MIVO-353028 format. One record per residue (C-alpha): x, y, z. Coordinates in nm, 3 decimals, m for minus. Layout:
N
+---------+---------+---------+
:       x :       y :       z :
+---------+---------+---------+
:       X :       Y :       Z :
...
+---------+---------+---------+
END
This chain:
397
+---------+---------+---------+
:       x :       y :       z :
+---------+---------+---------+
:   1.234 :  m0.757 :  m0.579 :
:   1.122 :  m0.416 :  m0.700 :
:   0.900 :  m0.325 :  m1.006 :
:   0.786 :  m0.053 :  m1.231 :
:   0.471 :   0.150 :  m1.020 :
:   0.167 :   0.171 :  m1.252 :
:   0.012 :   0.482 :  m1.318 :
:  m0.366 :   0.505 :  m1.150 :
:  m0.605 :   0.386 :  m1.434 :
:  m0.919 :   0.642 :  m1.578 :
:  m0.995 :   0.954 :  m1.658 :
:  m0.860 :   1.234 :  m1.438 :
:  m1.154 :   1.435 :  m1.253 :
:  m1.097 :   1.785 :  m1.226 :
:  m1.392 :   1.902 :  m0.996 :
:  m1.373 :   1.642 :  m0.711 :
:  m1.576 :   1.889 :  m0.421 :
:  m1.884 :   1.656 :  m0.521 :
:  m1.719 :   1.302 :  m0.468 :
:  m1.566 :   1.392 :  m0.156 :
:  m1.880 :   1.512 :   0.006 :
:  m1.983 :   1.180 :  m0.065 :
:  m1.687 :   0.975 :   0.103 :
:  m1.721 :   1.200 :   0.376 :
:  m2.134 :   1.123 :   0.393 :
:  m2.107 :   0.717 :   0.346 :
:  m1.833 :   0.708 :   0.584 :
:  m2.033 :   0.992 :   0.870 :
:  m1.698 :   1.231 :   0.815 :
:  m1.782 :   1.614 :   0.941 :
:  m1.502 :   1.620 :   0.605 :
:  m1.355 :   1.456 :   0.393 :
:  m1.019 :   1.348 :   0.445 :
:  m0.873 :   1.038 :   0.251 :
:  m0.993 :   0.735 :   0.454 :
:  m0.722 :   0.498 :   0.386 :
:  m0.575 :   0.319 :   0.715 :
:  m0.230 :   0.386 :   0.738 :
:   0.040 :   0.166 :   0.874 :
:   0.288 :   0.226 :   1.173 :
:   0.645 :   0.096 :   1.152 :
:   0.728 :  m0.272 :   1.296 :
:   0.989 :  m0.319 :   1.596 :
:   1.041 :  m0.553 :   1.897 :
:   0.732 :  m0.386 :   2.079 :
:   0.532 :  m0.555 :   1.749 :
:   0.676 :  m0.856 :   1.757 :
:   0.549 :  m0.923 :   2.108 :
:   0.203 :  m0.777 :   2.009 :
:   0.176 :  m1.044 :   1.708 :
:   0.190 :  m1.275 :   1.982 :
:  m0.037 :  m1.143 :   2.176 :
:  m0.355 :  m1.105 :   1.967 :
:  m0.400 :  m1.289 :   1.585 :
:  m0.301 :  m1.098 :   1.308 :
:  m0.287 :  m1.132 :   0.926 :
:  m0.005 :  m1.094 :   0.728 :
:   0.067 :  m1.027 :   0.360 :
:   0.332 :  m0.931 :   0.114 :
:   0.351 :  m0.550 :   0.116 :
:   0.323 :  m0.527 :  m0.288 :
:   0.547 :  m0.221 :  m0.473 :
:   0.193 :  m0.065 :  m0.588 :
:  m0.017 :   0.230 :  m0.544 :
:  m0.242 :   0.248 :  m0.306 :
:  m0.635 :   0.318 :  m0.354 :
:  m0.971 :   0.334 :  m0.278 :
:  m1.225 :   0.287 :  m0.475 :
:  m1.556 :   0.464 :  m0.487 :
:  m1.811 :   0.242 :  m0.676 :
:  m2.132 :   0.379 :  m0.818 :
:  m2.380 :   0.398 :  m1.093 :
:  m2.445 :   0.780 :  m1.252 :
:  m2.785 :   0.922 :  m1.352 :
:  m2.815 :   0.688 :  m1.667 :
:  m2.761 :   0.385 :  m1.415 :
:  m2.434 :   0.324 :  m1.572 :
:  m2.162 :   0.211 :  m1.331 :
:  m1.859 :   0.394 :  m1.257 :
:  m1.549 :   0.362 :  m1.059 :
:  m1.369 :   0.643 :  m0.874 :
:  m1.022 :   0.538 :  m0.803 :
:  m0.877 :   0.778 :  m0.550 :
:  m0.522 :   0.815 :  m0.400 :
:  m0.355 :   0.942 :  m0.063 :
:  m0.326 :   1.318 :  m0.266 :
:  m0.720 :   1.272 :  m0.297 :
:  m0.663 :   1.249 :  m0.693 :
:  m0.997 :   1.094 :  m0.834 :
:  m0.974 :   0.906 :  m1.163 :
:  m1.334 :   0.773 :  m1.285 :
:  m1.330 :   0.401 :  m1.467 :
:  m1.670 :   0.375 :  m1.659 :
:  m1.852 :   0.091 :  m1.717 :
:  m1.676 :  m0.125 :  m1.535 :
:  m1.927 :  m0.383 :  m1.322 :
:  m1.900 :  m0.470 :  m1.000 :
:  m2.218 :  m0.687 :  m0.973 :
:  m2.491 :  m0.703 :  m0.681 :
:  m2.458 :  m1.068 :  m0.522 :
:  m2.702 :  m1.282 :  m0.658 :
:  m2.819 :  m1.154 :  m0.993 :
:  m2.782 :  m1.391 :  m1.283 :
:  m2.809 :  m1.101 :  m1.575 :
:  m2.501 :  m0.921 :  m1.373 :
:  m2.690 :  m0.618 :  m1.492 :
:  m2.761 :  m0.443 :  m1.145 :
:  m2.427 :  m0.283 :  m1.000 :
:  m2.316 :  m0.207 :  m0.642 :
:  m2.311 :   0.162 :  m0.541 :
:  m2.255 :   0.364 :  m0.271 :
:  m1.963 :   0.147 :  m0.168 :
:  m1.587 :   0.196 :  m0.084 :
:  m1.321 :  m0.052 :  m0.144 :
:  m0.928 :  m0.009 :  m0.014 :
:  m0.674 :  m0.187 :  m0.259 :
:  m0.359 :  m0.144 :  m0.445 :
:  m0.260 :  m0.095 :  m0.805 :
:   0.044 :  m0.347 :  m0.931 :
:   0.178 :  m0.417 :  m1.267 :
:   0.238 :  m0.810 :  m1.283 :
:   0.503 :  m0.952 :  m1.507 :
:   0.338 :  m1.233 :  m1.743 :
:   0.511 :  m1.429 :  m1.998 :
:   0.329 :  m1.371 :  m2.356 :
:   0.480 :  m1.692 :  m2.501 :
:   0.733 :  m1.498 :  m2.755 :
:   1.026 :  m1.647 :  m2.791 :
:   1.280 :  m1.534 :  m2.965 :
:   1.684 :  m1.648 :  m2.954 :
:   1.592 :  m1.842 :  m2.605 :
:   1.454 :  m1.534 :  m2.506 :
:   1.112 :  m1.545 :  m2.328 :
:   0.933 :  m1.174 :  m2.378 :
:   0.757 :  m1.013 :  m2.124 :
:   0.405 :  m0.822 :  m2.119 :
:   0.240 :  m0.626 :  m1.800 :
:  m0.106 :  m0.737 :  m1.667 :
:  m0.224 :  m0.404 :  m1.451 :
:  m0.390 :  m0.567 :  m1.164 :
:  m0.593 :  m0.416 :  m0.860 :
:  m0.571 :  m0.624 :  m0.553 :
:  m0.819 :  m0.565 :  m0.276 :
:  m0.773 :  m0.614 :   0.085 :
:  m1.046 :  m0.434 :   0.277 :
:  m1.384 :  m0.269 :   0.267 :
:  m1.516 :   0.009 :   0.405 :
:  m1.871 :   0.049 :   0.301 :
:  m2.127 :  m0.169 :   0.097 :
:  m2.491 :  m0.032 :  m0.042 :
:  m2.418 :   0.247 :   0.252 :
:  m2.388 :  m0.020 :   0.490 :
:  m2.091 :   0.097 :   0.694 :
:  m1.869 :  m0.140 :   0.791 :
:  m1.562 :  m0.003 :   1.034 :
:  m1.647 :  m0.080 :   1.292 :
:  m1.616 :  m0.438 :   1.234 :
:  m1.341 :  m0.689 :   1.281 :
:  m1.126 :  m0.761 :   0.943 :
:  m1.257 :  m1.113 :   0.925 :
:  m1.611 :  m0.972 :   0.887 :
:  m1.501 :  m0.714 :   0.667 :
:  m1.291 :  m0.972 :   0.430 :
:  m1.636 :  m1.188 :   0.450 :
:  m1.833 :  m0.897 :   0.326 :
:  m1.519 :  m0.794 :   0.056 :
:  m1.503 :  m1.129 :  m0.094 :
:  m1.863 :  m1.227 :  m0.105 :
:  m2.046 :  m0.914 :  m0.196 :
:  m1.775 :  m0.775 :  m0.443 :
:  m1.499 :  m1.017 :  m0.552 :
:  m1.678 :  m1.341 :  m0.672 :
:  m2.001 :  m1.151 :  m0.806 :
:  m1.735 :  m0.930 :  m1.037 :
:  m1.520 :  m1.260 :  m1.112 :
:  m1.793 :  m1.462 :  m1.193 :
:  m1.956 :  m1.209 :  m1.449 :
:  m1.564 :  m1.218 :  m1.613 :
:  m1.572 :  m1.566 :  m1.592 :
:  m1.928 :  m1.591 :  m1.761 :
:  m1.819 :  m1.361 :  m2.027 :
:  m1.492 :  m1.436 :  m2.196 :
:  m1.478 :  m1.183 :  m2.426 :
:  m1.552 :  m0.921 :  m2.162 :
:  m1.207 :  m0.986 :  m1.978 :
:  m1.032 :  m0.908 :  m2.279 :
:  m1.150 :  m0.503 :  m2.272 :
:  m1.161 :  m0.483 :  m1.913 :
:  m0.840 :  m0.204 :  m1.792 :
:  m0.739 :  m0.412 :  m1.479 :
:  m0.833 :  m0.732 :  m1.319 :
:  m0.964 :  m0.729 :  m0.992 :
:  m0.830 :  m0.999 :  m0.732 :
:  m0.825 :  m1.048 :  m0.351 :
:  m0.544 :  m0.963 :  m0.240 :
:  m0.409 :  m1.328 :  m0.012 :
:  m0.362 :  m1.295 :   0.330 :
:  m0.275 :  m1.563 :   0.635 :
:  m0.266 :  m1.592 :   0.973 :
:   0.092 :  m1.493 :   1.073 :
:   0.195 :  m1.800 :   1.195 :
:   0.201 :  m1.910 :   0.858 :
:   0.435 :  m1.677 :   0.791 :
:   0.672 :  m1.937 :   0.666 :
:   0.401 :  m1.989 :   0.359 :
:   0.439 :  m1.602 :   0.285 :
:   0.791 :  m1.594 :   0.275 :
:   0.868 :  m1.913 :   0.119 :
:   0.577 :  m2.004 :  m0.128 :
:   0.349 :  m1.607 :  m0.188 :
:   0.699 :  m1.383 :  m0.192 :
:   0.929 :  m1.621 :  m0.435 :
:   0.623 :  m1.662 :  m0.663 :
:   0.477 :  m1.305 :  m0.735 :
:   0.488 :  m1.132 :  m1.026 :
:   0.545 :  m0.799 :  m0.954 :
:   0.812 :  m0.590 :  m0.675 :
:   0.746 :  m0.627 :  m0.290 :
:   0.916 :  m0.465 :  m0.011 :
:   0.861 :  m0.642 :   0.314 :
:   0.500 :  m0.756 :   0.478 :
:   0.182 :  m0.605 :   0.644 :
:   0.043 :  m0.680 :   0.965 :
:  m0.332 :  m0.611 :   0.987 :
:  m0.512 :  m0.718 :   1.331 :
:  m0.793 :  m0.988 :   1.250 :
:  m1.011 :  m0.838 :   1.551 :
:  m0.939 :  m0.483 :   1.502 :
:  m1.194 :  m0.192 :   1.344 :
:  m1.078 :  m0.020 :   1.043 :
:  m0.890 :   0.301 :   1.166 :
:  m0.899 :   0.579 :   0.892 :
:  m0.577 :   0.743 :   0.899 :
:  m0.263 :   0.631 :   1.148 :
:  m0.371 :   0.279 :   1.249 :
:  m0.183 :   0.178 :   1.565 :
:  m0.321 :  m0.189 :   1.433 :
:  m0.192 :  m0.242 :   1.120 :
:   0.184 :  m0.303 :   1.104 :
:   0.468 :  m0.253 :   0.792 :
:   0.771 :  m0.447 :   0.832 :
:   1.066 :  m0.448 :   0.607 :
:   1.385 :  m0.580 :   0.564 :
:   1.672 :  m0.326 :   0.773 :
:   1.790 :  m0.212 :   0.435 :
:   1.437 :  m0.171 :   0.289 :
:   1.307 :   0.083 :   0.586 :
:   1.224 :   0.427 :   0.418 :
:   1.122 :   0.757 :   0.487 :
:   0.953 :   0.957 :   0.217 :
:   1.138 :   1.345 :   0.218 :
:   1.122 :   1.664 :   0.026 :
:   1.451 :   1.723 :  m0.202 :
:   1.620 :   2.037 :  m0.204 :
:   1.933 :   2.062 :  m0.427 :
:   2.191 :   2.307 :  m0.382 :
:   2.417 :   2.379 :  m0.638 :
:   2.753 :   2.563 :  m0.583 :
:   2.801 :   2.891 :  m0.756 :
:   2.958 :   2.933 :  m1.100 :
:   3.209 :   3.148 :  m1.224 :
:   2.968 :   3.475 :  m1.237 :
:   2.871 :   3.583 :  m0.934 :
:   2.497 :   3.474 :  m0.818 :
:   2.510 :   3.208 :  m1.114 :
:   2.464 :   2.865 :  m1.001 :
:   2.670 :   2.596 :  m1.204 :
:   2.395 :   2.339 :  m1.300 :
:   2.671 :   2.108 :  m1.458 :
:   2.819 :   2.018 :  m1.135 :
:   2.655 :   1.746 :  m0.875 :
:   2.468 :   1.952 :  m0.635 :
:   2.411 :   1.895 :  m0.250 :
:   2.128 :   1.704 :  m0.193 :
:   1.990 :   1.807 :   0.145 :
:   1.638 :   1.543 :   0.254 :
:   1.398 :   1.736 :   0.463 :
:   1.118 :   1.600 :   0.689 :
:   0.797 :   1.753 :   0.659 :
:   0.657 :   1.931 :   1.047 :
:   0.330 :   2.005 :   0.888 :
:   0.176 :   2.280 :   0.672 :
:   0.421 :   2.424 :   0.451 :
:   0.724 :   2.395 :   0.692 :
:   1.004 :   2.162 :   0.617 :
:   1.356 :   2.089 :   0.842 :
:   1.661 :   1.945 :   0.715 :
:   1.736 :   1.614 :   0.798 :
:   2.026 :   1.465 :   0.591 :
:   2.201 :   1.490 :   0.286 :
:   2.116 :   1.224 :  m0.011 :
:   2.371 :   0.934 :  m0.010 :
:   2.467 :   0.934 :  m0.350 :
:   2.789 :   0.900 :  m0.573 :
:   2.926 :   1.151 :  m0.873 :
:   2.837 :   0.877 :  m1.137 :
:   2.480 :   0.829 :  m1.010 :
:   2.402 :   1.189 :  m1.057 :
:   2.518 :   1.160 :  m1.383 :
:   2.392 :   0.853 :  m1.541 :
:   2.039 :   0.953 :  m1.316 :
:   1.961 :   1.291 :  m1.315 :
:   2.214 :   1.512 :  m1.445 :
:   2.008 :   1.519 :  m1.835 :
:   1.729 :   1.703 :  m1.583 :
:   1.975 :   1.897 :  m1.309 :
:   1.721 :   2.075 :  m1.150 :
:   1.388 :   1.824 :  m1.146 :
:   1.476 :   1.671 :  m0.840 :
:   1.411 :   2.003 :  m0.690 :
:   1.138 :   2.067 :  m0.456 :
:   0.995 :   1.676 :  m0.526 :
:   0.872 :   1.397 :  m0.263 :
:   1.108 :   1.116 :  m0.294 :
:   1.152 :   0.737 :  m0.131 :
:   1.460 :   0.703 :  m0.008 :
:   1.564 :   0.316 :   0.184 :
:   1.819 :   0.278 :   0.440 :
:   2.155 :   0.113 :   0.369 :
:   2.425 :   0.204 :   0.587 :
:   2.673 :  m0.123 :   0.461 :
:   2.613 :   0.048 :   0.111 :
:   2.704 :   0.383 :   0.262 :
:   3.043 :   0.216 :   0.360 :
:   3.090 :   0.007 :   0.045 :
:   3.063 :   0.324 :  m0.174 :
:   3.218 :   0.571 :   0.115 :
:   2.864 :   0.753 :   0.090 :
:   2.787 :   1.103 :   0.325 :
:   2.472 :   0.968 :   0.390 :
:   2.313 :   0.581 :   0.413 :
:   1.961 :   0.732 :   0.250 :
:   1.952 :   0.605 :  m0.086 :
:   1.710 :   0.714 :  m0.355 :
:   1.492 :   0.474 :  m0.490 :
:   1.169 :   0.659 :  m0.625 :
:   0.990 :   0.956 :  m0.693 :
:   0.652 :   0.968 :  m0.479 :
:   0.416 :   1.204 :  m0.729 :
:   0.140 :   1.008 :  m0.554 :
:   0.202 :   1.173 :  m0.194 :
:   0.142 :   1.578 :  m0.146 :
:   0.412 :   1.606 :   0.123 :
:   0.705 :   1.411 :   0.253 :
:   0.676 :   1.198 :   0.561 :
:   0.543 :   1.374 :   0.901 :
:   0.840 :   1.394 :   1.152 :
:   0.647 :   1.150 :   1.398 :
:   0.627 :   0.928 :   1.105 :
:   1.024 :   0.955 :   1.056 :
:   1.091 :   0.919 :   1.408 :
:   0.889 :   0.607 :   1.400 :
:   1.112 :   0.449 :   1.137 :
:   1.440 :   0.566 :   1.271 :
:   1.308 :   0.380 :   1.604 :
:   1.228 :   0.086 :   1.364 :
:   1.564 :   0.087 :   1.228 :
:   1.711 :   0.088 :   1.621 :
:   1.480 :  m0.161 :   1.706 :
:   1.424 :  m0.376 :   1.398 :
:   1.357 :  m0.734 :   1.374 :
:   1.525 :  m0.945 :   1.123 :
:   1.328 :  m1.221 :   0.867 :
:   1.479 :  m1.484 :   1.117 :
:   1.384 :  m1.295 :   1.443 :
:   1.057 :  m1.336 :   1.297 :
:   1.042 :  m1.694 :   1.192 :
:   1.216 :  m1.789 :   1.495 :
:   0.906 :  m1.673 :   1.690 :
:   0.658 :  m1.877 :   1.500 :
:   0.618 :  m2.127 :   1.726 :
:   0.545 :  m1.901 :   2.020 :
:   0.224 :  m1.725 :   1.779 :
:   0.129 :  m2.036 :   1.704 :
:   0.116 :  m2.163 :   2.027 :
:  m0.031 :  m1.858 :   2.146 :
:  m0.278 :  m1.840 :   1.906 :
:  m0.364 :  m2.201 :   2.000 :
:  m0.439 :  m2.107 :   2.344 :
:  m0.664 :  m1.835 :   2.275 :
:  m0.890 :  m2.050 :   2.036 :
:  m0.901 :  m2.319 :   2.310 :
:  m1.019 :  m2.010 :   2.563 :
:  m1.269 :  m1.908 :   2.326 :
:  m1.420 :  m2.275 :   2.309 :
:  m1.441 :  m2.314 :   2.669 :
:  m1.580 :  m1.975 :   2.730 :
:  m1.855 :  m2.070 :   2.481 :
:  m1.911 :  m2.369 :   2.609 :
:  m1.943 :  m2.221 :   2.940 :
:  m2.211 :  m1.981 :   2.811 :
:  m2.402 :  m2.235 :   2.708 :
:  m2.422 :  m2.434 :   2.986 :
:  m2.514 :  m2.119 :   3.190 :
:  m2.789 :  m2.022 :   2.933 :
:  m2.950 :  m2.408 :   2.988 :
:  m2.958 :  m2.388 :   3.365 :
+---------+---------+---------+
END
């Protein structure tokens, strides 16, 4: 299921130097970089890995990834700074994340960084016309990790502990405040929720219960190690699984229009060759493939702004079956613009995606592996119980 990708709410911040310095300082970084963990692609090797150790699994939402810096200004008013991979900052003012245990809900968290994504949920608005039910959209901030709370850095702790802090110290106080102030709920620019996660051996619940009932788009799964620390940047313990035709790469686009009747003049009414370029670092890009597109698709989707796509970052999925059916030059198909990203995927990321395509694990293979994964998890728990008992006996002796 695909859906509209939301915009980041709030007021765009032009001068971000102080904010970046604050984020770097809170996370003990020498200099600012976008601290969000980035998953690697899932292949057969990772199928073995999720059997060897415990992972959580969640649906991969079709939304916009954001970290949030929770703080208060000089007037002690709460502010939430939302920032994406392009390090664009947006401020949402007077949005409260109360501290735990404050019945007044007036004291708010500060020096806190949380991780999540914005999605647009499709909600029935109750209006029916000629047996058609109308829908509206609800912006939600789904939280799935926590980097620091009140200057207490959590990145070295395992996911289980980080999620505990996220639920008890951030989400529950906020939701309690909303529950106690119904009028406030109507004025909020977005709703805050925990993004549901399951142990991997409960993957059938994700496939059969969670994904079919989603109100927003989904394009795969995210597996995160239950015991690993939070890694800022590429994280080998965060795994991105997609069905084969949902495997995607973010490319930079180069349009090459044919020459017109006059020398040196391009014919912008014709269908161009659409080159997909892979980022090599810095300002360097190399040709990878052409976009798989029909003349009819160009006419319908892009011809009204023939040069708009040139230089843009676009996400493309790999669909060799459709390539064969439509007799396309390439299996790489346009999905959407990625205006949230300054560059396309690096060559190393593309190589990983290509390996995952060659080494793809199907949904059926994942489900078939679940009994072995559950059995291995149970054995680990039994060993932990035995080791705890053994340690207790040694202390007593």
